[in-house]
All heavy atoms as TSV, in Angstrom:
chain	resi	resn	atom	element	x	y	z
A	1	MET	N	N	-2.570	113.376	15.217
A	1	MET	CA	C	-3.402	113.634	16.375
A	1	MET	C	C	-3.233	112.487	17.370
A	1	MET	O	O	-3.419	111.329	17.027
A	1	MET	CB	C	-4.858	113.754	15.932
A	1	MET	CG	C	-5.807	114.000	17.062
A	1	MET	SD	S	-7.470	114.449	16.550
A	1	MET	CE	C	-8.112	112.886	16.040
A	2	SER	N	N	-2.865	112.795	18.593
A	2	SER	CA	C	-2.669	111.752	19.593
A	2	SER	C	C	-3.950	111.532	20.404
A	2	SER	O	O	-4.793	112.418	20.518
A	2	SER	CB	C	-1.527	112.122	20.529
A	2	SER	OG	O	-1.862	113.273	21.261
A	3	LYS	N	N	-4.063	110.348	20.940
A	3	LYS	CA	C	-5.207	109.964	21.771
A	3	LYS	C	C	-4.691	109.462	23.103
A	3	LYS	O	O	-3.630	108.862	23.187
A	3	LYS	CB	C	-6.006	108.842	21.104
A	3	LYS	CG	C	-6.549	109.180	19.756
A	3	LYS	CD	C	-7.999	109.411	19.858
A	3	LYS	CE	C	-8.529	109.674	18.454
A	3	LYS	NZ	N	-9.811	110.246	18.483
A	4	GLN	N	N	-5.463	109.707	24.141
A	4	GLN	CA	C	-5.133	109.163	25.453
A	4	GLN	C	C	-6.016	107.952	25.692
A	4	GLN	O	O	-7.246	108.028	25.585
A	4	GLN	CB	C	-5.363	110.188	26.549
A	4	GLN	CG	C	-4.343	111.287	26.548
A	4	GLN	CD	C	-4.478	112.180	27.763
A	4	GLN	OE1	O	-5.576	112.453	28.221
A	4	GLN	NE2	N	-3.354	112.619	28.287
A	5	ILE	N	N	-5.380	106.833	26.031
A	5	ILE	CA	C	-6.089	105.583	26.268
A	5	ILE	C	C	-5.832	105.145	27.704
A	5	ILE	O	O	-4.687	105.028	28.134
A	5	ILE	CB	C	-5.608	104.487	25.291
A	5	ILE	CG1	C	-5.853	104.941	23.855
A	5	ILE	CG2	C	-6.301	103.166	25.583
A	5	ILE	CD1	C	-5.221	104.049	22.815
A	6	ALA	N	N	-6.913	104.901	28.433
A	6	ALA	CA	C	-6.803	104.375	29.790
A	6	ALA	C	C	-6.988	102.868	29.738
A	6	ALA	O	O	-7.895	102.375	29.072
A	6	ALA	CB	C	-7.860	105.002	30.696
A	7	VAL	N	N	-6.132	102.144	30.431
A	7	VAL	CA	C	-6.231	100.685	30.503
A	7	VAL	C	C	-6.387	100.312	31.975
A	7	VAL	O	O	-5.533	100.637	32.804
A	7	VAL	CB	C	-4.982	100.001	29.907
A	7	VAL	CG1	C	-5.109	98.492	30.005
A	7	VAL	CG2	C	-4.779	100.436	28.462
A	8	LEU	N	N	-7.506	99.655	32.288
A	8	LEU	CA	C	-7.818	99.249	33.657
A	8	LEU	C	C	-8.111	97.758	33.690
A	8	LEU	O	O	-8.477	97.171	32.685
A	8	LEU	CB	C	-9.087	99.959	34.157
A	8	LEU	CG	C	-9.181	101.456	34.061
A	8	LEU	CD1	C	-10.591	101.891	34.426
A	8	LEU	CD2	C	-8.198	102.091	34.993
A	9	SER	N	N	-8.021	97.189	34.866
A	9	SER	CA	C	-8.522	95.829	35.069
A	9	SER	C	C	-8.741	95.610	36.556
A	9	SER	O	O	-8.271	96.377	37.391
A	9	SER	CB	C	-7.545	94.790	34.514
A	9	SER	OG	O	-6.377	94.739	35.298
A	10	ASP	N	N	-9.487	94.575	36.845
A	10	ASP	CA	C	-9.685	94.121	38.222
A	10	ASP	C	C	-10.184	95.210	39.170
A	10	ASP	O	O	-9.694	95.337	40.287
A	10	ASP	CB	C	-8.379	93.505	38.763
A	10	ASP	CG	C	-7.952	92.307	37.950
A	10	ASP	OD1	O	-8.610	91.261	38.074
A	10	ASP	OD2	O	-6.988	92.427	37.171
A	11	THR	N	N	-11.188	95.970	38.736
A	11	THR	CA	C	-11.754	96.968	39.642
A	11	THR	C	C	-12.631	96.310	40.709
A	11	THR	O	O	-12.834	96.891	41.768
A	11	THR	CB	C	-12.557	98.031	38.876
A	11	THR	OG1	O	-13.459	97.391	37.982
A	11	THR	CG2	C	-11.645	98.946	38.097
A	12	HIS	N	N	-13.143	95.132	40.428
A	12	HIS	CA	C	-13.923	94.349	41.402
A	12	HIS	C	C	-14.984	95.187	42.116
A	12	HIS	O	O	-15.108	95.158	43.334
A	12	HIS	CB	C	-12.989	93.680	42.415
A	12	HIS	CG	C	-12.136	92.619	41.808
A	12	HIS	ND1	N	-12.604	91.352	41.540
A	12	HIS	CD2	C	-10.842	92.651	41.396
A	12	HIS	CE1	C	-11.639	90.632	40.994
A	12	HIS	NE2	N	-10.556	91.411	40.892
A	13	GLY	N	N	-15.740	95.959	41.332
A	13	GLY	CA	C	-16.862	96.712	41.881
A	13	GLY	C	C	-16.499	98.008	42.579
A	13	GLY	O	O	-17.356	98.657	43.169
A	14	LEU	N	N	-15.243	98.415	42.519
A	14	LEU	CA	C	-14.808	99.631	43.205
A	14	LEU	C	C	-13.951	100.463	42.259
A	14	LEU	O	O	-12.897	100.022	41.810
A	14	LEU	CB	C	-13.989	99.272	44.451
A	14	LEU	CG	C	-13.391	100.431	45.227
A	14	LEU	CD1	C	-14.487	101.336	45.789
A	14	LEU	CD2	C	-12.507	99.913	46.345
A	15	LEU	N	N	-14.423	101.657	41.968
A	15	LEU	CA	C	-13.672	102.573	41.121
A	15	LEU	C	C	-13.156	103.697	42.010
A	15	LEU	O	O	-13.892	104.592	42.404
A	15	LEU	CB	C	-14.565	103.116	40.008
A	15	LEU	CG	C	-13.900	103.786	38.841
A	15	LEU	CD1	C	-12.818	102.912	38.224
A	15	LEU	CD2	C	-14.921	104.158	37.788
A	16	ARG	N	N	-11.906	103.623	42.355
A	16	ARG	CA	C	-11.302	104.566	43.305
A	16	ARG	C	C	-11.201	105.966	42.717
A	16	ARG	O	O	-10.999	106.144	41.519
A	16	ARG	CB	C	-9.928	104.079	43.722
A	16	ARG	CG	C	-9.972	102.765	44.444
A	16	ARG	CD	C	-8.582	102.347	44.886
A	16	ARG	NE	N	-8.591	101.024	45.452
A	16	ARG	CZ	C	-8.959	100.727	46.701
A	16	ARG	NH1	N	-9.361	101.678	47.504
A	16	ARG	NH2	N	-8.919	99.482	47.129
A	17	SER	N	N	-11.317	106.960	43.584
A	17	SER	CA	C	-11.253	108.351	43.137
A	17	SER	C	C	-9.903	108.664	42.496
A	17	SER	O	O	-9.824	109.463	41.565
A	17	SER	CB	C	-11.525	109.307	44.303
A	17	SER	OG	O	-10.577	109.130	45.332
A	18	GLU	N	N	-8.831	108.042	42.974
A	18	GLU	CA	C	-7.502	108.260	42.387
A	18	GLU	C	C	-7.466	107.815	40.929
A	18	GLU	O	O	-6.807	108.436	40.095
A	18	GLU	CB	C	-6.423	107.495	43.167
A	18	GLU	CG	C	-6.267	107.903	44.605
A	18	GLU	CD	C	-7.147	107.111	45.570
A	18	GLU	OE1	O	-8.027	106.360	45.131
A	18	GLU	OE2	O	-6.945	107.260	46.781
A	19	VAL	N	N	-8.180	106.748	40.626
A	19	VAL	CA	C	-8.240	106.253	39.246
A	19	VAL	C	C	-9.051	107.218	38.393
A	19	VAL	O	O	-8.648	107.573	37.283
A	19	VAL	CB	C	-8.839	104.832	39.192
A	19	VAL	CG1	C	-9.082	104.384	37.765
A	19	VAL	CG2	C	-7.937	103.850	39.920
A	20	LEU	N	N	-10.184	107.643	38.907
A	20	LEU	CA	C	-11.019	108.591	38.160
A	20	LEU	C	C	-10.252	109.860	37.820
A	20	LEU	O	O	-10.359	110.371	36.708
A	20	LEU	CB	C	-12.275	108.929	38.960
A	20	LEU	CG	C	-13.324	107.831	39.031
A	20	LEU	CD1	C	-14.425	108.218	39.994
A	20	LEU	CD2	C	-13.890	107.542	37.649
A	21	GLU	N	N	-9.477	110.358	38.762
A	21	GLU	CA	C	-8.686	111.566	38.512
A	21	GLU	C	C	-7.712	111.373	37.355
A	21	GLU	O	O	-7.485	112.285	36.570
A	21	GLU	CB	C	-7.902	111.950	39.764
A	21	GLU	CG	C	-8.759	112.469	40.887
A	21	GLU	CD	C	-7.984	112.672	42.185
A	21	GLU	OE1	O	-6.734	112.608	42.178
A	21	GLU	OE2	O	-8.638	112.903	43.215
A	22	LYS	N	N	-7.140	110.180	37.255
A	22	LYS	CA	C	-6.152	109.897	36.208
A	22	LYS	C	C	-6.777	109.727	34.829
A	22	LYS	O	O	-6.144	110.042	33.820
A	22	LYS	CB	C	-5.367	108.625	36.538
A	22	LYS	CG	C	-4.540	108.725	37.790
A	22	LYS	CD	C	-3.282	109.479	37.531
A	22	LYS	CE	C	-2.395	109.430	38.762
A	22	LYS	NZ	N	-1.227	110.243	38.631
A	23	ILE	N	N	-8.020	109.203	34.772
A	23	ILE	CA	C	-8.590	108.871	33.463
A	23	ILE	C	C	-9.512	109.943	32.899
A	23	ILE	O	O	-9.912	109.848	31.735
A	23	ILE	CB	C	-9.306	107.501	33.483
A	23	ILE	CG1	C	-10.535	107.527	34.380
A	23	ILE	CG2	C	-8.337	106.405	33.883
A	23	ILE	CD1	C	-11.358	106.260	34.328
A	24	VAL	N	N	-9.852	110.956	33.681
A	24	VAL	CA	C	-10.680	112.044	33.158
A	24	VAL	C	C	-9.947	112.680	31.987
A	24	VAL	O	O	-8.757	112.973	32.071
A	24	VAL	CB	C	-10.982	113.086	34.256
A	24	VAL	CG1	C	-11.560	114.355	33.660
A	24	VAL	CG2	C	-11.926	112.516	35.280
A	25	GLY	N	N	-10.639	112.836	30.877
A	25	GLY	CA	C	-10.030	113.422	29.692
A	25	GLY	C	C	-9.509	112.403	28.696
A	25	GLY	O	O	-9.080	112.773	27.605
A	26	CYS	N	N	-9.532	111.123	29.065
A	26	CYS	CA	C	-9.090	110.089	28.125
A	26	CYS	C	C	-10.084	109.983	26.972
A	26	CYS	O	O	-11.269	110.272	27.121
A	26	CYS	CB	C	-8.985	108.737	28.831
A	26	CYS	SG	S	-7.541	108.626	29.890
A	27	ASP	N	N	-9.590	109.529	25.841
A	27	ASP	CA	C	-10.432	109.373	24.660
A	27	ASP	C	C	-11.074	107.999	24.585
A	27	ASP	O	O	-12.147	107.839	24.006
A	27	ASP	CB	C	-9.590	109.602	23.398
A	27	ASP	CG	C	-9.025	111.006	23.371
A	27	ASP	OD1	O	-9.819	111.957	23.313
A	27	ASP	OD2	O	-7.796	111.148	23.429
A	28	VAL	N	N	-10.439	107.000	25.172
A	28	VAL	CA	C	-10.912	105.616	25.149
A	28	VAL	C	C	-10.506	104.944	26.450
A	28	VAL	O	O	-9.421	105.213	26.973
A	28	VAL	CB	C	-10.296	104.831	23.953
A	28	VAL	CG1	C	-10.688	103.367	23.994
A	28	VAL	CG2	C	-10.714	105.442	22.637
A	29	ILE	N	N	-11.375	104.054	26.944
A	29	ILE	CA	C	-11.059	103.270	28.137
A	29	ILE	C	C	-11.155	101.793	27.777
A	29	ILE	O	O	-12.159	101.357	27.211
A	29	ILE	CB	C	-12.012	103.585	29.295
A	29	ILE	CG1	C	-11.917	105.068	29.666
A	29	ILE	CG2	C	-11.718	102.691	30.504
A	29	ILE	CD1	C	-12.994	105.542	30.624
A	30	ILE	N	N	-10.122	101.046	28.109
A	30	ILE	CA	C	-10.115	99.590	27.918
A	30	ILE	C	C	-10.066	98.961	29.303
A	30	ILE	O	O	-9.180	99.276	30.099
A	30	ILE	CB	C	-8.908	99.138	27.082
A	30	ILE	CG1	C	-8.964	99.795	25.703
A	30	ILE	CG2	C	-8.863	97.611	26.976
A	30	ILE	CD1	C	-7.725	99.577	24.873
A	31	HIS	N	N	-11.042	98.105	29.592
A	31	HIS	CA	C	-11.090	97.435	30.898
A	31	HIS	C	C	-10.861	95.947	30.669
A	31	HIS	O	O	-11.600	95.300	29.953
A	31	HIS	CB	C	-12.427	97.675	31.595
A	31	HIS	CG	C	-12.396	97.342	33.053
A	31	HIS	ND1	N	-12.117	96.082	33.508
A	31	HIS	CD2	C	-12.596	98.112	34.145
A	31	HIS	CE1	C	-12.152	96.083	34.835
A	31	HIS	NE2	N	-12.441	97.318	35.241
A	32	GLY	N	N	-9.837	95.416	31.313
A	32	GLY	CA	C	-9.420	94.036	31.093
A	32	GLY	C	C	-10.125	92.983	31.918
A	32	GLY	O	O	-9.590	91.900	32.094
A	33	GLY	N	N	-11.298	93.270	32.431
A	33	GLY	CA	C	-12.079	92.247	33.115
A	33	GLY	C	C	-12.114	92.391	34.623
A	33	GLY	O	O	-11.398	93.188	35.215
A	34	ASP	N	N	-12.988	91.574	35.225
A	34	ASP	CA	C	-13.262	91.593	36.662
A	34	ASP	C	C	-13.780	92.957	37.109
A	34	ASP	O	O	-13.276	93.584	38.034
A	34	ASP	CB	C	-12.050	91.155	37.483
A	34	ASP	CG	C	-11.757	89.667	37.300
A	34	ASP	OD1	O	-12.638	88.949	36.788
A	34	ASP	OD2	O	-10.667	89.235	37.664
A	35	ILE	N	N	-14.828	93.375	36.433
A	35	ILE	CA	C	-15.503	94.631	36.728
A	35	ILE	C	C	-16.456	94.434	37.907
A	35	ILE	O	O	-16.501	95.231	38.815
A	35	ILE	CB	C	-16.281	95.129	35.490
A	35	ILE	CG1	C	-15.316	95.298	34.325
A	35	ILE	CG2	C	-17.036	96.411	35.794
A	35	ILE	CD1	C	-15.976	95.310	32.988
A	36	ASN	N	N	-17.229	93.386	37.850
A	36	ASN	CA	C	-18.159	92.935	38.889
A	36	ASN	C	C	-19.468	93.702	39.023
A	36	ASN	O	O	-20.423	93.156	39.547
A	36	ASN	CB	C	-17.511	92.855	40.271
A	36	ASN	CG	C	-16.494	91.750	40.378
A	36	ASN	OD1	O	-15.347	92.020	40.638
A	36	ASN	ND2	N	-16.893	90.516	40.157
A	37	ARG	N	N	-19.546	94.942	38.612
A	37	ARG	CA	C	-20.787	95.700	38.775
A	37	ARG	C	C	-21.045	96.570	37.547
A	37	ARG	O	O	-20.150	97.255	37.060
A	37	ARG	CB	C	-20.718	96.595	40.007
A	37	ARG	CG	C	-20.661	95.802	41.287
A	37	ARG	CD	C	-21.261	96.598	42.426
A	37	ARG	NE	N	-21.512	95.715	43.543
A	37	ARG	CZ	C	-20.706	95.602	44.588
A	37	ARG	NH1	N	-19.620	96.312	44.663
A	37	ARG	NH2	N	-21.024	94.779	45.564
A	38	GLN	N	N	-22.292	96.574	37.117
A	38	GLN	CA	C	-22.709	97.385	35.977
A	38	GLN	C	C	-22.452	98.871	36.231
A	38	GLN	O	O	-22.105	99.619	35.325
A	38	GLN	CB	C	-24.189	97.142	35.680
A	38	GLN	CG	C	-24.748	97.939	34.529
A	38	GLN	CD	C	-24.144	97.580	33.192
A	38	GLN	OE1	O	-23.782	96.431	32.957
A	38	GLN	NE2	N	-24.033	98.557	32.316
A	39	LYS	N	N	-22.592	99.306	37.484
A	39	LYS	CA	C	-22.414	100.737	37.775
A	39	LYS	C	C	-21.002	101.224	37.463
A	39	LYS	O	O	-20.796	102.391	37.142
A	39	LYS	CB	C	-22.794	101.064	39.218
A	39	LYS	CG	C	-21.809	100.641	40.251
A	39	LYS	CD	C	-22.205	101.138	41.627
A	39	LYS	CE	C	-21.021	100.982	42.563
A	39	LYS	NZ	N	-21.227	101.652	43.821
A	40	ILE	N	N	-20.020	100.327	37.519
A	40	ILE	CA	C	-18.650	100.707	37.165
A	40	ILE	C	C	-18.592	101.067	35.679
A	40	ILE	O	O	-18.014	102.088	35.296
A	40	ILE	CB	C	-17.649	99.575	37.489
A	40	ILE	CG1	C	-17.660	99.243	38.978
A	40	ILE	CG2	C	-16.249	99.928	36.990
A	40	ILE	CD1	C	-17.233	100.373	39.886
A	41	LEU	N	N	-19.208	100.249	34.848
A	41	LEU	CA	C	-19.247	100.548	33.410
A	41	LEU	C	C	-19.977	101.862	33.145
A	41	LEU	O	O	-19.545	102.656	32.309
A	41	LEU	CB	C	-19.913	99.413	32.648
A	41	LEU	CG	C	-19.118	98.126	32.534
A	41	LEU	CD1	C	-19.932	97.082	31.791
A	41	LEU	CD2	C	-17.793	98.361	31.857
A	42	GLU	N	N	-21.061	102.077	33.856
A	42	GLU	CA	C	-21.820	103.315	33.672
A	42	GLU	C	C	-20.979	104.535	34.041
A	42	GLU	O	O	-21.026	105.555	33.351
A	42	GLU	CB	C	-23.104	103.263	34.494
A	42	GLU	CG	C	-24.078	102.232	33.961
A	42	GLU	CD	C	-25.217	101.909	34.914
A	42	GLU	OE1	O	-25.291	102.517	36.024
A	42	GLU	OE2	O	-26.039	101.046	34.565
A	43	GLN	N	N	-20.193	104.440	35.107
A	43	GLN	CA	C	-19.308	105.548	35.489
A	43	GLN	C	C	-18.250	105.792	34.420
A	43	GLN	O	O	-17.968	106.934	34.065
A	43	GLN	CB	C	-18.606	105.235	36.813
A	43	GLN	CG	C	-19.462	105.369	38.033
A	43	GLN	CD	C	-18.672	105.032	39.280
A	43	GLN	OE1	O	-18.498	103.869	39.610
A	43	GLN	NE2	N	-18.183	106.058	39.950
A	44	LEU	N	N	-17.660	104.720	33.925
A	44	LEU	CA	C	-16.610	104.847	32.917
A	44	LEU	C	C	-17.151	105.416	31.603
A	44	LEU	O	O	-16.490	106.220	30.954
A	44	LEU	CB	C	-15.937	103.492	32.677
A	44	LEU	CG	C	-15.146	102.920	33.847
A	44	LEU	CD1	C	-14.660	101.513	33.518
A	44	LEU	CD2	C	-13.987	103.823	34.228
A	45	GLU	N	N	-18.368	105.003	31.230
A	45	GLU	CA	C	-18.968	105.466	29.975
A	45	GLU	C	C	-19.250	106.962	29.987
A	45	GLU	O	O	-19.378	107.575	28.930
A	45	GLU	CB	C	-20.248	104.685	29.678
A	45	GLU	CG	C	-19.957	103.264	29.261
A	45	GLU	CD	C	-21.195	102.391	29.180
A	45	GLU	OE1	O	-22.236	102.742	29.784
A	45	GLU	OE2	O	-21.121	101.340	28.528
A	46	LYS	N	N	-19.345	107.560	31.159
A	46	LYS	CA	C	-19.534	109.008	31.246
A	46	LYS	C	C	-18.254	109.756	30.880
A	46	LYS	O	O	-18.289	110.928	30.549
A	46	LYS	CB	C	-19.971	109.405	32.661
A	46	LYS	CG	C	-21.369	108.964	32.990
A	46	LYS	CD	C	-21.728	109.331	34.415
A	46	LYS	CE	C	-23.117	108.815	34.756
A	46	LYS	NZ	N	-23.469	109.083	36.165
A	47	ILE	N	N	-17.127	109.048	30.937
A	47	ILE	CA	C	-15.829	109.665	30.660
A	47	ILE	C	C	-15.445	109.502	29.193
A	47	ILE	O	O	-15.019	110.460	28.546
A	47	ILE	CB	C	-14.743	109.062	31.573
A	47	ILE	CG1	C	-15.081	109.378	33.033
A	47	ILE	CG2	C	-13.354	109.567	31.196
A	47	ILE	CD1	C	-14.247	108.635	34.039
A	48	ALA	N	N	-15.589	108.274	28.679
A	48	ALA	CA	C	-15.159	107.979	27.305
A	48	ALA	C	C	-15.767	106.648	26.873
A	48	ALA	O	O	-16.255	105.886	27.710
A	48	ALA	CB	C	-13.631	107.893	27.252
A	49	PRO	N	N	-15.719	106.342	25.564
A	49	PRO	CA	C	-16.160	105.020	25.117
A	49	PRO	C	C	-15.348	103.930	25.823
A	49	PRO	O	O	-14.144	104.085	26.041
A	49	PRO	CB	C	-15.860	105.034	23.619
A	49	PRO	CG	C	-15.823	106.476	23.245
A	49	PRO	CD	C	-15.289	107.189	24.452
A	50	VAL	N	N	-16.037	102.842	26.191
A	50	VAL	CA	C	-15.412	101.773	26.967
A	50	VAL	C	C	-15.456	100.464	26.191
A	50	VAL	O	O	-16.486	100.097	25.636
A	50	VAL	CB	C	-16.139	101.577	28.321
A	50	VAL	CG1	C	-15.486	100.480	29.140
A	50	VAL	CG2	C	-16.172	102.882	29.105
A	51	TYR	N	N	-14.328	99.778	26.170
A	51	TYR	CA	C	-14.221	98.436	25.594
A	51	TYR	C	C	-13.818	97.506	26.727
A	51	TYR	O	O	-12.891	97.814	27.481
A	51	TYR	CB	C	-13.169	98.407	24.478
A	51	TYR	CG	C	-13.544	99.304	23.329
A	51	TYR	CD1	C	-13.167	100.642	23.322
A	51	TYR	CD2	C	-14.307	98.824	22.277
A	51	TYR	CE1	C	-13.533	101.486	22.289
A	51	TYR	CE2	C	-14.681	99.665	21.231
A	51	TYR	CZ	C	-14.287	100.994	21.245
A	51	TYR	OH	O	-14.657	101.821	20.218
A	52	VAL	N	N	-14.548	96.396	26.875
A	52	VAL	CA	C	-14.302	95.517	28.019
A	52	VAL	C	C	-14.077	94.069	27.586
A	52	VAL	O	O	-14.524	93.644	26.530
A	52	VAL	CB	C	-15.463	95.558	29.031
A	52	VAL	CG1	C	-15.655	96.941	29.574
A	52	VAL	CG2	C	-16.743	95.056	28.412
A	53	VAL	N	N	-13.393	93.362	28.451
A	53	VAL	CA	C	-13.193	91.924	28.322
A	53	VAL	C	C	-13.881	91.295	29.521
A	53	VAL	O	O	-13.775	91.790	30.641
A	53	VAL	CB	C	-11.685	91.568	28.336
A	53	VAL	CG1	C	-11.478	90.077	28.337
A	53	VAL	CG2	C	-10.988	92.221	27.162
A	54	TRP	N	N	-14.603	90.212	29.301
A	54	TRP	CA	C	-15.289	89.511	30.370
A	54	TRP	C	C	-14.262	88.817	31.252
A	54	TRP	O	O	-13.440	88.047	30.776
A	54	TRP	CB	C	-16.234	88.483	29.753
A	54	TRP	CG	C	-17.179	87.854	30.713
A	54	TRP	CD1	C	-16.987	86.696	31.397
A	54	TRP	CD2	C	-18.457	88.345	31.096
A	54	TRP	NE1	N	-18.066	86.432	32.181
A	54	TRP	CE2	C	-18.997	87.434	32.015
A	54	TRP	CE3	C	-19.214	89.454	30.759
A	54	TRP	CZ2	C	-20.240	87.595	32.596
A	54	TRP	CZ3	C	-20.449	89.610	31.332
A	54	TRP	CH2	C	-20.950	88.691	32.237
A	55	GLY	N	N	-14.291	89.074	32.559
A	55	GLY	CA	C	-13.367	88.448	33.491
A	55	GLY	C	C	-13.995	87.242	34.192
A	55	GLY	O	O	-15.212	87.082	34.198
A	56	ASN	N	N	-13.184	86.425	34.799
A	56	ASN	CA	C	-13.698	85.225	35.447
A	56	ASN	C	C	-14.549	85.529	36.674
A	56	ASN	O	O	-15.293	84.669	37.137
A	56	ASN	CB	C	-12.556	84.274	35.815
A	56	ASN	CG	C	-11.629	84.850	36.871
A	56	ASN	OD1	O	-11.328	86.031	36.876
A	56	ASN	ND2	N	-11.162	84.000	37.754
A	57	ASN	N	N	-14.497	86.734	37.220
A	57	ASN	CA	C	-15.330	87.116	38.361
A	57	ASN	C	C	-16.550	87.946	37.968
A	57	ASN	O	O	-17.312	88.350	38.826
A	57	ASN	CB	C	-14.491	87.911	39.387
A	57	ASN	CG	C	-13.516	87.038	40.113
A	57	ASN	OD1	O	-13.895	86.052	40.740
A	57	ASN	ND2	N	-12.247	87.377	40.030
A	58	ASP	N	N	-16.730	88.213	36.679
A	58	ASP	CA	C	-17.868	89.015	36.227
A	58	ASP	C	C	-19.113	88.138	36.132
A	58	ASP	O	O	-19.123	87.134	35.423
A	58	ASP	CB	C	-17.559	89.662	34.874
A	58	ASP	CG	C	-16.488	90.715	34.983
A	58	ASP	OD1	O	-16.468	91.415	36.006
A	58	ASP	OD2	O	-15.685	90.845	34.049
A	59	LYS	N	N	-20.164	88.548	36.860
A	59	LYS	CA	C	-21.396	87.779	36.888
A	59	LYS	C	C	-22.572	88.527	36.273
A	59	LYS	O	O	-23.479	87.932	35.749
A	59	LYS	CB	C	-21.752	87.397	38.333
A	59	LYS	CG	C	-20.643	86.705	39.088
A	59	LYS	CD	C	-20.292	85.362	38.501
A	59	LYS	CE	C	-19.263	84.667	39.349
A	59	LYS	NZ	N	-18.106	84.201	38.622
A	60	GLU	N	N	-22.604	89.861	36.412
A	60	GLU	CA	C	-23.736	90.651	35.888
A	60	GLU	C	C	-23.691	90.731	34.380
A	60	GLU	O	O	-22.665	90.833	33.783
A	60	GLU	CB	C	-23.706	92.063	36.480
A	60	GLU	CG	C	-24.034	92.121	37.932
A	60	GLU	CD	C	-24.121	93.553	38.447
A	60	GLU	OE1	O	-24.382	94.472	37.679
A	60	GLU	OE2	O	-23.925	93.717	39.648
């Protein structure tokens, strides 16, 4: 059984619609840091389980 994994980084508080279109249907999302806003995580969690790394620009 194969899984689709989305790997993102450096969204800096902006989750572009082009990115959302690509990751819809993924089984897991890995975000490599510099998210900057909690709402980005909340959007991603609606799609799939999210694993994140704390980036040097992440304050929240």
